[in-house]
C-alpha positions as CSV (number, residue, x, y, z in Angstrom):
1,M,-66.1,-15.6,-6.5
2,N,-64.2,-18.2,-4.5
3,P,-61.3,-16.5,-2.9
4,A,-59.5,-19.7,-2.6
5,N,-59.0,-19.7,-6.4
6,L,-57.3,-16.3,-6.4
7,P,-53.6,-16.7,-7.1
8,F,-52.2,-14.9,-4.1
9,D,-48.4,-15.4,-3.9
10,S,-46.6,-15.0,-0.6
11,E,-43.1,-14.4,-2.2
12,A,-44.5,-11.6,-4.4
13,M,-46.4,-10.1,-1.6
14,L,-43.2,-10.1,0.5
15,A,-41.3,-8.4,-2.3
16,G,-43.8,-5.7,-2.4
17,L,-44.1,-5.4,1.5
18,R,-40.3,-5.1,1.9
19,T,-40.3,-1.8,0.2
20,W,-43.0,-0.5,2.6
21,V,-41.1,-1.9,5.7
22,E,-37.8,-0.5,4.7
23,C,-39.4,3.0,4.2
24,E,-39.3,3.8,8.0
25,S,-42.2,6.0,9.2
26,P,-42.1,6.9,12.8
27,T,-45.2,9.0,13.8
28,W,-43.2,12.1,14.9
29,N,-41.3,12.3,11.6
30,A,-43.9,13.8,9.4
31,G,-41.6,13.7,6.4
32,A,-40.8,10.0,6.8
33,V,-44.5,9.2,7.1
34,D,-45.3,11.2,4.0
35,R,-42.5,9.3,2.1
36,M,-44.4,6.1,3.1
37,L,-47.7,7.5,2.1
38,D,-46.2,8.4,-1.3
39,I,-45.2,4.8,-1.9
40,A,-48.6,3.5,-1.0
41,A,-50.2,6.2,-3.2
42,R,-48.1,5.2,-6.1
43,D,-49.1,1.5,-5.6
44,M,-52.8,2.3,-5.6
45,A,-52.5,4.7,-8.6
46,I,-51.0,1.9,-10.6
47,M,-54.0,-0.2,-9.5
48,G,-56.3,2.5,-11.0
49,A,-57.4,4.3,-7.9
50,T,-58.1,7.9,-7.7
51,I,-55.8,9.4,-5.1
52,E,-56.4,12.4,-2.8
53,R,-53.8,13.8,-0.6
54,I,-55.0,15.6,2.5
55,A,-52.4,17.8,4.1
56,G,-51.2,17.0,7.6
57,R,-51.7,19.2,10.7
58,Q,-50.3,19.5,14.2
59,G,-46.9,18.5,13.0
60,F,-48.0,15.2,11.7
61,G,-47.9,13.6,8.1
62,G,-50.8,13.8,5.8
63,V,-53.5,11.4,4.7
64,I,-54.1,9.3,1.5
65,R,-57.6,8.6,0.4
66,A,-57.9,6.3,-2.5
67,R,-61.1,5.4,-4.3
68,F,-61.1,2.5,-6.6
69,P,-63.2,2.5,-9.9
70,H,-66.7,1.2,-9.4
71,P,-70.1,1.6,-11.2
72,K,-71.6,2.7,-7.8
73,Q,-68.8,5.2,-7.0
74,G,-70.0,7.8,-4.6
75,E,-72.5,5.6,-2.9
76,P,-71.9,4.1,0.6
77,G,-69.5,1.1,0.3
78,I,-66.5,-0.3,2.2
79,L,-63.9,1.7,4.0
80,I,-60.4,0.0,4.7
81,A,-58.8,2.1,7.4
82,G,-55.2,1.7,8.4
83,H,-52.3,3.7,9.7
84,M,-48.8,4.0,8.1
85,D,-47.0,5.4,11.1
86,T,-44.8,3.2,13.4
87,V,-43.3,3.5,16.9
88,H,-39.9,2.7,15.5
89,P,-37.5,5.8,15.0
90,V,-35.5,6.1,11.7
91,G,-32.6,3.9,11.8
92,T,-34.3,1.0,13.5
93,I,-34.0,-0.9,10.2
94,E,-30.2,-1.3,11.0
95,K,-31.1,-3.1,14.3
96,L,-34.3,-4.8,13.1
97,K,-33.2,-5.6,9.5
98,W,-35.6,-7.2,7.1
99,R,-34.9,-10.9,7.3
100,R,-36.8,-14.1,6.7
101,E,-36.5,-17.1,9.0
102,G,-38.7,-20.0,7.9
103,N,-42.3,-18.8,8.3
104,K,-41.3,-15.6,10.1
105,C,-40.3,-12.3,8.5
106,Y,-39.0,-9.4,10.6
107,G,-38.9,-5.7,10.2
108,P,-40.0,-2.5,11.9
109,G,-43.8,-1.9,11.5
110,I,-44.2,-5.2,9.5
111,F,-46.8,-6.5,12.0
112,D,-48.3,-3.1,13.2
113,M,-49.5,-2.6,10.6
114,K,-47.9,-2.4,7.3
115,G,-48.4,-6.2,6.6
116,G,-52.2,-5.8,7.0
117,N,-52.4,-2.7,4.9
118,Y,-50.3,-4.4,2.1
119,L,-52.4,-7.5,2.0
120,S,-55.5,-5.4,1.8
121,L,-54.3,-3.8,-1.4
122,E,-53.3,-7.2,-2.7
123,A,-56.9,-8.3,-2.1
124,I,-58.1,-5.5,-4.2
125,R,-55.5,-6.1,-6.8
126,Q,-56.4,-9.9,-7.1
127,L,-60.1,-9.1,-7.5
128,A,-59.4,-6.6,-10.1
129,R,-57.1,-9.0,-12.1
130,A,-60.0,-11.6,-11.9
131,S,-62.3,-9.0,-13.6
132,F,-64.5,-9.2,-10.5
133,T,-66.7,-6.2,-9.7
134,T,-67.3,-6.0,-6.0
135,P,-71.0,-5.3,-5.0
136,L,-69.9,-2.1,-3.1
137,P,-67.2,0.5,-4.0
138,I,-64.1,0.5,-2.0
139,T,-62.3,3.4,-0.4
140,V,-58.8,3.1,1.3
141,L,-57.8,5.6,4.0
142,F,-54.2,5.6,5.3
143,T,-53.3,8.0,8.2
144,P,-50.2,9.2,9.9
145,D,-50.9,9.3,13.7
146,E,-52.6,6.3,15.2
147,E,-49.7,5.3,17.4
148,V,-50.1,8.4,19.4
149,G,-53.9,8.4,19.6
150,T,-55.0,9.8,16.2
151,P,-55.1,13.4,17.5
152,S,-55.0,14.9,13.9
153,T,-57.1,12.7,11.9
154,R,-60.0,11.4,14.0
155,D,-62.3,13.8,12.3
156,I,-61.2,12.6,8.8
157,I,-61.7,8.9,9.8
158,E,-65.2,9.5,11.3
159,A,-66.3,11.6,8.3
160,E,-65.2,9.0,5.9
161,A,-66.7,6.1,7.9
162,A,-70.1,7.9,7.9
163,R,-70.1,7.8,4.2
164,N,-69.8,4.0,4.1
165,K,-71.6,0.8,5.1
166,Y,-68.7,-1.1,6.6
167,V,-65.4,-0.4,8.0
168,L,-62.5,-3.1,7.8
169,V,-59.4,-2.4,9.8
170,P,-56.3,-4.6,9.0
171,E,-54.7,-4.1,12.4
172,P,-52.7,-7.3,13.5
173,G,-54.6,-10.4,13.8
174,R,-54.9,-12.3,17.0
175,A,-52.5,-15.1,17.8
176,D,-55.5,-17.8,17.6
177,N,-56.1,-16.4,14.1
178,G,-59.0,-14.3,15.5
179,V,-60.3,-10.9,14.7
180,T,-61.3,-8.0,16.9
181,T,-65.0,-7.1,17.4
182,G,-64.5,-4.6,20.1
183,R,-61.9,-2.6,21.9
184,Y,-61.3,-1.1,25.3
185,A,-61.6,2.7,26.1
186,I,-58.3,4.5,26.4
187,A,-57.3,7.9,27.7
188,R,-53.9,9.7,27.5
189,F,-52.7,12.2,30.1
190,N,-50.0,14.8,30.1
191,L,-48.1,15.2,33.3
192,E,-46.0,18.2,34.5
193,A,-44.1,18.8,37.8
194,T,-42.8,22.2,38.6
195,G,-40.4,22.7,41.5
196,R,-37.9,25.2,42.8
197,P,-34.3,25.5,41.5
198,S,-31.1,25.6,43.4
199,H,-27.5,24.6,43.0
200,A,-27.3,20.8,43.7
201,G,-24.1,21.1,45.4
202,A,-23.9,24.4,47.3
203,T,-27.5,24.8,48.3
204,L,-29.3,21.5,47.7
205,S,-31.8,21.8,50.5
206,A,-33.0,25.2,49.2
207,G,-34.4,23.4,46.0
208,R,-37.5,21.3,45.4
209,S,-36.9,18.7,42.7
210,A,-39.6,18.3,40.1
211,I,-38.0,14.9,39.3
212,R,-38.5,13.7,42.8
213,E,-42.2,14.7,42.7
214,M,-42.7,13.1,39.2
215,A,-41.1,9.8,40.6
216,R,-43.5,9.9,43.6
217,Q,-46.5,10.4,41.3
218,I,-45.5,7.7,39.1
219,L,-45.6,5.3,41.9
220,N,-49.1,6.6,42.9
221,I,-50.4,6.3,39.3
222,D,-49.1,2.6,39.0
223,A,-50.8,1.8,42.2
224,M,-54.1,3.0,41.0
225,T,-54.4,0.0,38.6
226,T,-57.3,-2.3,39.1
227,E,-58.9,-5.1,37.1
228,D,-61.3,-2.7,35.9
229,C,-58.9,0.1,34.9
230,T,-55.3,0.2,34.2
231,F,-52.8,3.1,34.6
232,S,-49.2,3.4,33.4
233,V,-46.6,6.0,32.7
234,G,-44.7,5.5,29.5
235,V,-42.8,8.8,28.8
236,V,-40.8,10.9,31.3
237,H,-38.4,13.9,30.8
238,G,-36.8,15.9,33.5
239,G,-34.0,18.2,34.4
240,Q,-31.3,19.9,32.3
241,W,-28.1,20.0,34.5
242,V,-27.0,17.4,36.9
243,N,-25.6,20.3,39.2
244,C,-29.1,21.9,39.3
245,V,-32.1,20.8,41.3
246,A,-34.7,20.1,38.5
247,T,-37.2,22.8,38.1
248,T,-39.4,20.9,35.6
249,A,-40.3,17.3,34.7
250,T,-43.0,16.1,32.2
251,G,-44.5,12.7,31.4
252,E,-47.3,11.0,29.6
253,A,-49.6,8.5,31.1
254,L,-52.1,6.0,29.6
255,S,-55.3,4.6,31.2
256,M,-57.4,1.7,29.7
257,A,-60.7,0.1,30.7
258,K,-63.2,-2.4,29.3
259,R,-66.2,-0.1,30.0
260,Q,-66.6,3.6,29.5
261,A,-67.8,4.2,33.0
262,D,-64.8,2.7,34.4
263,L,-62.5,4.9,32.2
264,D,-64.5,8.0,33.2
265,R,-63.9,7.2,36.8
266,G,-60.2,6.7,36.0
267,V,-60.0,10.0,34.3
268,E,-61.4,11.7,37.5
269,R,-58.9,10.0,39.6
270,M,-56.0,11.0,37.4
271,L,-57.2,14.7,37.2
272,A,-57.5,14.6,41.0
273,L,-53.8,14.1,41.4
274,S,-53.2,17.8,40.3
275,G,-52.2,20.0,43.2
276,S,-49.2,21.4,45.2
277,N,-47.0,19.9,47.9
278,D,-44.0,21.4,49.6
279,D,-43.6,24.1,47.0
280,V,-43.9,21.7,44.1
281,T,-46.8,21.8,41.8
282,F,-48.0,18.7,39.8
283,K,-50.5,19.1,37.0
284,V,-52.4,16.5,35.1
285,T,-54.3,17.4,31.8
286,R,-56.1,15.1,29.7
287,G,-54.9,14.2,26.3
288,V,-56.6,12.3,23.4
289,T,-59.2,9.6,24.3
290,R,-60.5,6.6,22.4
291,P,-64.0,5.8,23.2
292,V,-65.0,2.2,24.2
293,W,-66.3,0.1,21.2
294,E,-68.7,-2.5,22.2
295,P,-69.9,-4.9,19.4
296,D,-73.5,-4.3,18.2
297,A,-75.8,-6.3,16.0
298,G,-74.2,-4.8,12.9
299,T,-70.6,-5.6,13.8
300,M,-71.6,-9.1,14.8
301,A,-73.3,-9.7,11.5
302,L,-70.2,-8.5,9.7
303,Y,-68.2,-11.0,11.8
304,E,-70.5,-13.8,11.0
305,K,-70.0,-13.0,7.3
306,A,-66.1,-13.1,7.8
307,R,-66.5,-16.3,9.9
308,G,-68.3,-18.1,7.1
309,I,-65.7,-17.1,4.6
310,A,-62.8,-18.2,6.8
311,R,-64.5,-21.6,7.2
312,S,-64.8,-21.9,3.4
313,L,-61.2,-21.4,3.3
314,G,-60.6,-24.1,6.0
315,M,-60.0,-21.8,8.8
316,E,-61.7,-21.1,12.1
317,L,-62.0,-17.3,13.0
318,P,-62.6,-16.7,16.7
319,H,-63.4,-13.1,17.8
320,A,-62.9,-11.1,20.9
321,S,-62.7,-7.5,22.3
322,S,-59.0,-6.3,22.6
323,G,-57.0,-4.0,24.7
324,G,-54.8,-1.6,22.9
325,G,-56.7,0.9,20.9
326,S,-57.1,1.4,17.2
327,D,-59.1,3.6,14.8
328,G,-61.8,1.0,14.9
329,N,-62.6,2.4,18.4
330,F,-64.0,5.5,16.6
331,T,-65.9,3.8,13.8
332,G,-67.2,1.0,16.0
333,A,-68.4,3.6,18.6
334,M,-70.3,5.4,15.8
335,G,-72.4,2.2,15.3
336,I,-71.0,1.6,11.9
337,P,-70.3,-2.2,11.4
338,T,-66.6,-2.5,11.9
339,L,-64.3,-5.5,11.8
340,D,-60.8,-5.0,13.2
341,G,-57.8,-7.2,13.5
342,L,-58.0,-8.4,9.9
343,G,-54.3,-8.1,9.3
344,V,-51.5,-10.6,9.5
345,R,-50.6,-12.9,12.5
346,G,-47.1,-12.3,14.1
347,G,-45.8,-11.0,17.3
348,N,-43.6,-8.7,19.3
349,A,-45.2,-5.5,18.1
350,H,-43.3,-2.3,19.0
351,T,-40.2,-4.2,19.8
352,L,-36.9,-5.0,18.0
353,E,-38.2,-8.5,17.4
354,E,-41.3,-7.6,15.5
355,Y,-42.4,-10.3,13.0
356,I,-45.1,-11.7,10.9
357,E,-46.1,-15.2,10.0
358,V,-45.5,-15.4,6.3
359,E,-48.3,-17.8,5.6
360,S,-50.8,-15.4,7.1
361,L,-50.2,-12.9,4.2
362,V,-52.0,-15.2,1.8
363,E,-54.6,-16.6,4.3
364,R,-55.7,-13.1,5.4
365,G,-55.5,-11.8,1.9
366,R,-58.0,-14.3,0.9
367,L,-60.2,-13.4,3.8
368,M,-60.1,-9.9,2.9
369,A,-60.9,-10.6,-0.8
370,G,-63.8,-12.7,0.3
371,L,-65.2,-9.9,2.3
372,L,-64.8,-7.3,-0.4
373,A,-66.3,-9.7,-2.9
374,T,-69.5,-10.5,-0.8
375,L,-70.4,-7.5,1.4
376,E,-73.4,-5.7,0.0
């Protein structure tokens, strides 16, 4: 099977992808994510897949598991793992409208990572239309909570990965047309400052501001960043009335390191910030964590397979470890051959200028089809 001969059509792919992108699916809106999963499930059912819906938990949407017909159904095969949640709240489509400008196409979540998910299904569809039976059975798992660290579905992802020989993750491709063969370790933290209330006009000095303490600690956290381990605060909430000294303030912080030992030390430093000062208490608790994924022989052999396919298609395929977590952290850390960053090329993820390079839909679709057709 030569994937170069498969009749991928970028315009047809864009038409299908548009429906996905215009179905907004922010992580914290479980109903919206479930509507997106319904669309994907319908598309895969039409393709002949057996669809299983797994109910969500912890306030998140559900999970879709699709198994495609295969003579070896039930044996270890290939898992395609992707998330359908985005960081864009419902209504973003009015600010970041679907639009095509030359080789760029814009839309919320189109790059991270609906474009990659869609081209994966198109690869399966093209192989089926060519009446080609892949050496291994294919399972697709679409999840609802990756953008917040995968707190509700890590167990499902790891269990499904353990049943398979390979994991392919169509997260965004690298700008150099590369793929991802490792990811840094990531830890999230919940921050809480508790002060003492008072009237901000009449008795200001009697109060102790939780907001002031949170601001002080944010500067401390930012200052902890080194080349080995980064720290940042990305969410802050505090106060309720402007004429009251704030009693509580909350926040969320993120730490990332290339090595697990560096992250572990970073976690210790963050937790050590907990304490009391001048009648204000600051508390740090650890949230979800992604383990470091360092490429092993299995992952590198999988990469070399992909590299050979890319070269047969006239493309180079560099590789690297990446910052920014994905669900590949979990499967790679388990020792299961994992190749990440197989999705579209593009840019400006998580912003109001998020886009894909249209030509990469077909290029990466053919690469995915080549992997599915040759892995054994």
